N, CA, C and O of each residue as an XYZ file, in Angstrom:
616
protein
N     173.762    131.867    150.389
C     174.098    130.635    149.684
C     173.709    129.464    150.572
O     173.984    129.449    151.772
N     173.076    128.504    149.965
C     172.660    127.316    150.703
C     173.256    126.079    150.024
O     173.299    125.998    148.797
N     173.708    125.129    150.823
C     174.253    123.876    150.286
C     173.154    122.824    150.314
O     172.528    122.582    151.346
N     172.934    122.203    149.155
C     171.951    121.123    149.065
C     172.643    119.872    148.543
O     173.708    119.944    147.930
N     172.022    118.725    148.797
C     172.673    117.447    148.515
C     171.684    116.492    147.845
O     170.506    116.435    148.198
N     172.200    115.750    146.874
C     171.420    114.732    146.169
C     172.277    113.478    146.037
O     173.497    113.559    145.894
N     171.631    112.333    146.086
C     172.336    111.062    145.925
C     171.513    110.159    145.019
O     170.285    110.129    145.095
N     172.212    109.425    144.162
C     171.550    108.411    143.346
C     172.478    107.214    143.225
O     173.698    107.341    143.330
N     171.888    106.065    143.006
C     172.652    104.835    142.807
C     172.447    104.387    141.371
O     171.318    104.300    140.887
N     173.551    104.105    140.699
C     173.531    103.742    139.283
C     174.172    102.371    139.118
O     175.276    102.124    139.604
N     173.478    101.500    138.436
C     173.970    100.144    138.207
C     174.969    100.145    137.047
O     174.697     99.640    135.957
N     176.130    100.729    137.324
C     177.225    100.819    136.349
C     178.493    101.172    137.125
O     178.416    101.775    138.195
N     179.658    100.800    136.591
C     180.916    101.102    137.281
C     181.208    102.608    137.318
O     180.751    103.364    136.461
N     181.971    103.020    138.318
C     182.267    104.440    138.529
C     182.932    105.087    137.314
O     182.618    106.231    136.985
N     183.841    104.381    136.644
C     184.508    104.997    135.494
C     183.509    105.327    134.385
O     183.643    106.348    133.710
N     182.522    104.478    134.199
C     181.499    104.721    133.175
C     180.600    105.898    133.567
O     180.259    106.726    132.723
N     180.216    105.971    134.844
C     179.355    107.048    135.326
C     180.091    108.387    135.258
O     179.531    109.385    134.804
N     181.329    108.406    135.704
C     182.163    109.612    135.676
C     182.296    110.111    134.239
O     182.120    111.298    133.967
N     182.607    109.200    133.327
C     182.774    109.541    131.918
C     181.482    110.112    131.329
O     181.513    111.128    130.634
N     180.358    109.467    131.602
C     179.075    109.924    131.053
C     178.655    111.261    131.652
O     178.165    112.138    130.940
N     178.847    111.417    132.961
C     178.433    112.657    133.614
C     179.189    113.853    133.043
O     178.599    114.910    132.817
N     180.485    113.694    132.812
C     181.302    114.789    132.319
C     181.347    114.858    130.793
O     181.821    115.844    130.229
N     180.856    113.820    130.129
C     180.901    113.799    128.666
C     182.309    113.681    128.129
O     182.631    114.267    127.096
N     183.162    112.924    128.823
C     184.568    112.831    128.430
C     184.763    112.119    127.093
O     185.490    112.612    126.230
N     184.122    110.969    126.915
C     184.251    110.225    125.660
C     183.293    110.741    124.599
O     183.568    110.665    123.402
N     182.158    111.269    125.062
C     181.117    111.729    124.155
C     180.368    112.860    124.847
O     179.573    112.621    125.755
N     180.625    114.095    124.416
C     180.041    115.274    125.059
C     178.514    115.190    125.132
O     177.898    115.803    126.005
N     177.913    114.442    124.230
C     176.449    114.375    124.208
C     175.879    113.722    125.465
O     174.738    114.010    125.827
N     176.636    112.846    126.150
C     176.098    112.252    127.375
C     175.942    113.333    128.456
O     174.962    113.329    129.201
N     176.903    114.252    128.539
C     176.781    115.389    129.453
C     175.563    116.229    129.058
O     174.732    116.569    129.900
N     175.470    116.553    127.778
C     174.398    117.423    127.297
C     173.016    116.807    127.499
O     172.037    117.528    127.689
N     172.933    115.476    127.457
C     171.637    114.813    127.649
C     171.123    114.960    129.079
O     169.946    115.257    129.279
N     171.976    114.758    130.066
C     171.460    114.821    131.441
C     171.275    116.254    131.923
O     170.378    116.523    132.722
N     172.109    117.179    131.449
C     171.930    118.572    131.866
C     170.845    119.288    131.066
O     170.465    120.410    131.402
N     170.350    118.652    130.020
C     169.249    119.236    129.240
C     168.006    119.442    130.099
O     167.137    120.242    129.751
N     167.914    118.722    131.226
C     166.781    118.911    132.133
C     166.792    120.313    132.742
O     165.741    120.829    133.120
N     167.965    120.929    132.840
C     168.079    122.306    133.337
C     167.809    123.308    132.218
O     167.106    124.300    132.411
N     168.375    123.035    131.056
C     168.188    123.881    129.873
C     168.500    122.994    128.671
O     169.582    122.411    128.605
N     167.565    122.882    127.712
C     167.771    121.981    126.569
C     169.024    122.279    125.742
O     169.484    121.424    124.986
N     169.580    123.497    125.884
C     170.765    123.861    125.099
C     172.052    123.824    125.920
O     173.098    124.273    125.451
N     171.985    123.297    127.132
C     173.161    123.282    128.017
C     174.335    122.532    127.409
O     174.180    121.464    126.815
N     175.514    123.123    127.575
C     176.758    122.505    127.135
C     177.893    123.118    127.957
O     177.652    123.872    128.900
N     179.114    122.791    127.593
C     180.270    123.402    128.254
C     181.362    123.637    127.233
O     181.403    123.003    126.179
N     182.243    124.560    127.567
C     183.461    124.816    126.785
C     184.609    124.843    127.771
O     184.550    125.534    128.788
N     185.646    124.095    127.470
C     186.809    124.089    128.341
C     187.211    122.680    128.701
O     186.806    121.706    128.065
N     188.014    122.602    129.735
C     188.620    121.337    130.149
C     188.185    120.982    131.563
O     187.939    121.855    132.394
N     188.094    119.674    131.818
C     187.783    119.161    133.154
C     189.045    118.967    133.986
O     188.965    118.440    135.096
N     190.211    119.378    133.481
C     191.463    119.224    134.221
C     191.495    120.151    135.432
O     191.024    121.286    135.366
N     192.046    119.668    136.523
C     192.166    120.465    137.749
C     192.850    121.797    137.432
O     193.894    121.831    136.780
N     192.246    122.890    137.902
C     192.800    124.223    137.688
C     192.340    124.897    136.407
O     192.625    126.076    136.200
N     191.638    124.181    135.545
C     191.205    124.735    134.262
C     189.933    125.560    134.394
O     189.068    125.275    135.222
N     189.840    126.591    133.558
C     188.601    127.359    133.467
C     187.651    126.590    132.556
O     188.071    125.982    131.571
N     186.367    126.625    132.899
C     185.351    125.948    132.110
C     184.095    126.827    132.115
O     183.737    127.406    133.141
N     183.441    126.916    130.973
C     182.211    127.696    130.845
C     181.044    126.744    130.686
O     181.058    125.874    129.815
N     180.028    126.908    131.529
C     178.793    126.138    131.422
C     177.731    127.093    130.913
O     177.455    128.113    131.545
N     177.124    126.765    129.759
C     176.187    127.733    129.203
C     175.109    127.083    128.352
O     175.171    125.906    127.997
N     174.138    127.893    128.049
C     173.046    127.530    127.155
C     172.433    128.826    126.658
O     172.948    129.909    126.935
N     171.355    128.718    125.937
C     170.667    129.914    125.466
C     169.300    129.993    126.135
O     168.678    128.972    126.430
N     168.844    131.221    126.370
C     167.538    131.405    126.997
C     166.444    131.468    125.928
O     166.703    131.256    124.744
N     165.224    131.761    126.365
C     164.079    131.782    125.452
C     164.210    132.857    124.373
O     163.520    132.795    123.355
N     165.097    133.850    124.586
C     165.333    134.894    123.584
C     166.552    134.603    122.715
O     166.949    135.431    121.894
N     167.146    133.416    122.899
C     168.329    133.055    122.118
C     169.616    133.660    122.636
O     170.644    133.617    121.961
N     169.564    134.233    123.848
C     170.756    134.842    124.447
C     171.571    133.783    125.179
O     171.039    132.981    125.947
N     172.875    133.803    124.919
C     173.789    132.870    125.582
C     174.042    133.339    127.013
O     174.283    134.522    127.253
N     173.987    132.399    127.962
C     174.257    132.745    129.348
C     174.681    131.513    130.116
O     174.445    130.382    129.690
N     175.311    131.747    131.257
C     175.735    130.620    132.073
C     176.727    131.031    133.136
O     176.732    132.166    133.614
N     177.569    130.073    133.494
C     178.510    130.241    134.594
C     179.956    130.182    134.088
O     180.289    129.424    133.177
N     180.799    131.007    134.711
C     182.240    130.956    134.500
C     182.796    130.240    135.725
O     182.570    130.662    136.859
N     183.513    129.170    135.488
C     183.901    128.290    136.593
C     185.323    127.781    136.439
O     185.970    127.961    135.407
N     185.780    127.143    137.495
C     187.097    126.528    137.523
C     186.944    125.109    138.062
O     186.156    124.861    138.975
N     187.706    124.185    137.487
C     187.745    122.833    138.040
C     188.690    122.899    139.234
O     189.912    122.923    139.089
N     188.088    122.926    140.413
C     188.850    123.085    141.656
C     189.626    121.819    141.990
O     190.747    121.882    142.495
N     189.018    120.659    141.702
C     189.690    119.387    141.944
C     189.110    118.339    141.000
O     187.942    118.419    140.622
N     189.914    117.369    140.626
C     189.459    116.279    139.775
C     190.297    115.044    140.098
O     191.481    114.966    139.771
N     189.648    114.090    140.745
C     190.275    112.805    141.025
C     189.520    111.791    140.176
O     188.376    111.447    140.474
N     190.161    111.322    139.132
C     189.532    110.490    138.111
C     188.658    109.389    138.714
O     189.102    108.595    139.544
N     187.416    109.372    138.272
C     186.424    108.353    138.649
C     186.029    108.359    140.128
O     185.337    107.452    140.589
N     186.468    109.380    140.872
C     186.193    109.430    142.319
C     185.505    110.727    142.752
O     184.542    110.701    143.519
N     186.012    111.872    142.248
C     185.555    113.154    142.768
C     185.851    114.264    141.771
O     186.903    114.287    141.132
N     184.898    115.183    141.654
C     185.161    116.408    140.892
C     184.516    117.570    141.628
O     183.386    117.472    142.106
N     185.249    118.664    141.710
C     184.767    119.862    142.385
C     184.869    121.037    141.414
O     185.916    121.291    140.819
N     183.748    121.744    141.276
C     183.671    122.896    140.380
C     183.419    124.128    141.241
O     182.498    124.150    142.057
N     184.248    125.152    141.050
C     184.059    126.426    141.766
C     183.565    127.458    140.765
O     184.212    127.706    139.747
N     182.428    128.053    141.055
C     181.872    129.083    140.178
C     182.387    130.442    140.632
O     182.382    130.756    141.823
N     182.833    131.246    139.665
C     183.335    132.568    140.045
C     182.840    133.686    139.149
O     183.276    134.828    139.294
N     181.943    133.386    138.231
C     181.429    134.445    137.370
C     180.232    134.004    136.573
O     179.832    132.840    136.601
N     179.665    134.966    135.857
C     178.525    134.716    134.981
C     178.921    134.995    133.544
O     179.771    135.842    133.270
N     178.298    134.277    132.642
C     178.501    134.475    131.219
C     177.228    135.094    130.660
O     176.142    134.532    130.803
N     177.364    136.248    130.027
C     176.236    136.908    129.359
C     176.686    137.202    127.944
O     177.540    138.060    127.719
N     176.103    136.481    126.982
C     176.613    136.571    125.616
C     178.015    135.998    125.619
O     178.235    134.872    126.065
N     178.966    136.781    125.116
C     180.360    136.346    125.134
C     181.158    137.048    126.233
O     182.380    136.914    126.305
N     180.456    137.800    127.089
C     181.116    138.550    128.151
C     181.162    137.738    129.442
O     180.147    137.209    129.896
N     182.349    137.649    130.020
C     182.530    136.991    131.318
C     182.503    138.065    132.397
O     183.348    138.959    132.419
N     181.526    137.967    133.287
C     181.350    138.953    134.353
C     181.778    138.294    135.666
O     181.207    137.287    136.084
N     182.797    138.882    136.308
C     183.331    138.257    137.522
C     183.199    139.151    138.755
O     183.693    138.791    139.824
N     182.546    140.304    138.631
C     182.297    141.172    139.778
C     180.889    141.744    139.673
O     180.273    141.737    138.607
N     180.398    142.236    140.800
C     179.088    142.875    140.813
C     178.061    142.075    141.599
O     178.308    140.930    141.977
N     176.897    142.693    141.844
C     175.892    142.076    142.720
C     175.329    140.748    142.200
O     175.046    139.852    142.995
N     175.166    140.610    140.897
C     174.658    139.334    140.357
C     175.640    138.203    140.620
O     175.243    137.092    140.971
N     176.916    138.490    140.448
C     177.972    137.493    140.624
C     178.115    137.116    142.096
O     178.388    135.962    142.424
N     177.929    138.089    142.971
C     178.116    137.838    144.404
C     177.180    136.762    144.941
O     177.507    136.093    145.922
N     176.013    136.587    144.308
C     175.077    135.537    144.727
C     175.668    134.142    144.505
O     175.336    133.202    145.226
N     176.543    134.014    143.506
C     177.091    132.706    143.108
C     178.584    132.568    143.384
O     179.107    131.454    143.420
N     179.269    133.681    143.576
C     180.730    133.644    143.676
C     181.190    132.685    144.768
O     180.684    132.687    145.890
N     182.158    131.875    144.399
C     182.747    130.878    145.287
C     181.749    129.823    145.745
O     181.919    129.212    146.800
N     180.719    129.617    144.952
C     179.836    128.477    145.162
C     180.472    127.254    144.519
O     181.143    127.360    143.492
N     180.261    126.116    145.117
C     180.866    124.877    144.623
C     179.797    123.867    144.222
O     178.692    123.847    144.765
N     180.159    123.035    143.262
C     179.431    121.806    142.949
C     180.435    120.691    143.144
O     181.471    120.660    142.481
N     180.133    119.772    144.052
C     181.027    118.650    144.331
C     180.313    117.346    144.008
O     179.186    117.113    144.445
N     180.985    116.504    143.240
C     180.435    115.219    142.823
C     181.366    114.117    143.301
O     182.550    114.101    142.966
N     180.815    113.190    144.093
C     181.586    112.041    144.574
C     181.018    110.777    143.949
O     179.806    110.648    143.773
N     181.909    109.844    143.615
C     181.539    108.587    142.971
C     182.110    107.446    143.805
O     183.327    107.326    143.946
N     181.241    106.614    144.355
C     181.693    105.490    145.169
C     181.117    104.203    144.577
O     179.902    104.020    144.511
N     182.014    103.322    144.152
C     181.591    102.064    143.514
C     181.762    100.894    144.465
O     182.805    100.725    145.096
N     180.708    100.087    144.550
C     180.761     98.829    145.299
C     180.119     97.767    144.413
O     178.945     97.867    144.058
N     180.905     96.746    144.061
C     180.415     95.626    143.238
C     179.742     96.086    141.952
O     178.683     95.575    141.586
N     180.351     97.048    141.264
C     179.837     97.495    139.969
C     178.654     98.439    140.044
O     178.085     98.800    139.014
N     178.272     98.846    141.251
C     177.178     99.805    141.436
C     177.781    101.082    142.013
O     178.521    101.044    142.996
N     177.455    102.211    141.387
C     178.056    103.481    141.778
C     177.033    104.386    142.451
O     175.941    104.613    141.930
N     177.407    104.894    143.615
C     176.610    105.908    144.293
C     177.220    107.262    143.955
O     178.398    107.512    144.210
N     176.400    108.122    143.379
C     176.819    109.483    143.041
C     176.199    110.417    144.081
O     174.986    110.424    144.288
N     177.054    111.197    144.725
C     176.589    112.196    145.680
C     176.950    113.571    145.148
O     178.103    113.844    144.815
N     175.950    114.426    145.076
C     176.129    115.787    144.579
C     175.862    116.738    145.738
O     174.808    116.689    146.372
N     176.831    117.599    146.003
C     176.631    118.674    146.978
C     176.888    119.981    146.240
O     177.950    120.178    145.650
N     175.898    120.872    146.282
C     176.082    122.114    145.561
C     175.586    123.296    146.358
O     174.628    123.210    147.127
N     176.274    124.409    146.146
C     175.888    125.673    146.752
C     175.015    126.407    145.745
O     175.344    126.489    144.562
N     173.909    126.935    146.226
C     173.013    127.673    145.346
C     172.442    128.867    146.092
O     172.361    128.867    147.320
N     172.052    129.873    145.345
C     171.426    131.028    145.987
C     170.029    130.626    146.453
O     169.409    129.730    145.880
N     169.548    131.287    147.484
C     168.258    130.944    148.096
C     167.131    130.896    147.065
O     166.233    130.059    147.163
N     167.176    131.802    146.069
C     166.092    131.859    145.094
C     166.106    130.705    144.090
O     165.178    130.574    143.293
N     167.150    129.864    144.119
C     167.213    128.713    143.209
C     167.030    127.371    143.925
O     167.028    126.327    143.273
N     166.878    127.380    145.235
C     166.789    126.136    146.004
C     165.612    125.275    145.534
O     165.791    124.085    145.272
N     164.430    125.848    145.426
C     163.257    125.076    145.007
C     163.450    124.501    143.608
O     163.119    123.342    143.357
N     163.989    125.315    142.696
C     164.242    124.864    141.329
C     165.212    123.677    141.327
O     164.967    122.668    140.666
N     166.297    123.807    142.060
C     167.293    122.726    142.111
C     166.697    121.467    142.733
O     166.940    120.361    142.251
N     165.918    121.633    143.800
C     165.292    120.474    144.441
C     164.304    119.778    143.516
O     164.078    118.576    143.649
N     163.719    120.506    142.593
C     162.787    119.905    141.646
C     163.509    119.255    140.467
O     163.176    118.139    140.068
N     164.499    119.956    139.913
C     165.109    119.514    138.652
C     166.286    118.565    138.848
O     166.458    117.643    138.050
N     167.101    118.759    139.884
C     168.304    117.933    140.026
C     168.006    116.437    140.106
O     168.695    115.659    139.445
N     167.011    115.995    140.885
C     166.707    114.555    140.907
C     166.308    114.022    139.518
O     166.646    112.888    139.179
N     165.609    114.806    138.731
C     165.227    114.393    137.370
C     166.468    114.264    136.491
O     166.584    113.331    135.697
N     167.395    115.215    136.645
C     168.631    115.172    135.860
C     169.469    113.948    136.233
O     170.032    113.289    135.359
N     169.550    113.647    137.526
C     170.302    112.460    137.952
C     169.629    111.176    137.479
O     170.315    110.205    137.161
N     168.308    111.156    137.426
C     167.609    109.992    136.862
C     167.938    109.822    135.390
O     168.058    108.698    134.902
N     168.085    110.936    134.679
C     168.468    110.869    133.261
C     169.887    110.321    133.130
O     170.156    109.506    132.247
N     170.788    110.759    133.993
C     172.158    110.227    133.986
C     172.132    108.728    134.252
O     172.824    107.964    133.578
N     171.345    108.306    135.222
C     171.197    106.885    135.548
C     170.720    106.100    134.319
O     171.248    105.033    134.006
N     169.730    106.638    133.643
C     169.203    105.998    132.433
C     170.276    105.872    131.353
O     170.402    104.822    130.722
N     171.043    106.931    131.139
C     172.111    106.924    130.143
C     173.152    105.847    130.473
O     173.557    105.076    129.603
N     173.572    105.807    131.723
C     174.627    104.868    132.141
C     174.142    103.422    132.116
O     174.869    102.530    131.678
N     172.940    103.190    132.575
C     172.440    101.808    132.642
C     172.079    101.278    131.265
O     172.145    100.071    131.033
N     171.702    102.149    130.358
C     171.409    101.721    128.989
C     172.702    101.343    128.261
O     172.716    100.423    127.444
N     173.782    102.060    128.563
C     175.064    101.823    127.898
C     175.763    100.583    128.417
O     176.676    100.068    127.771
N     175.345    100.099    129.573
C     176.039     98.985    130.225
C     175.957     97.706    129.425
O     176.493     96.680    129.844
């Protein structure tokens, strides 16, 4: 598992960026920025601390897949931490085995720091070695999409 980090600055207040990133007021804002990873990406569950949440989409064969996760921490408009502990294949949640071990107890941490109405978003995430290049290519594009969504709404 390798930890990688991304940062972007968004010309919008932290509460607006936090809301758009998580899709709290409108789930479609979440789905728009994560569509860069998979056009069908969405989530089921709650962003409340301690809650289970499923992040999923469908693959090129129409099969549902994704991550089984927990909201490890949530400090409104400041920080959110997601702990991944399983894989979703179809409607089956898989929490043990060699595939899961690559991701088990990996975290995605998002920090939001606002200064004068401008928010710096810092993303730190754990990923398996075979996904590092993919994440380094796609994550900056996804954050640019989030920036576009937030700045257009301002």
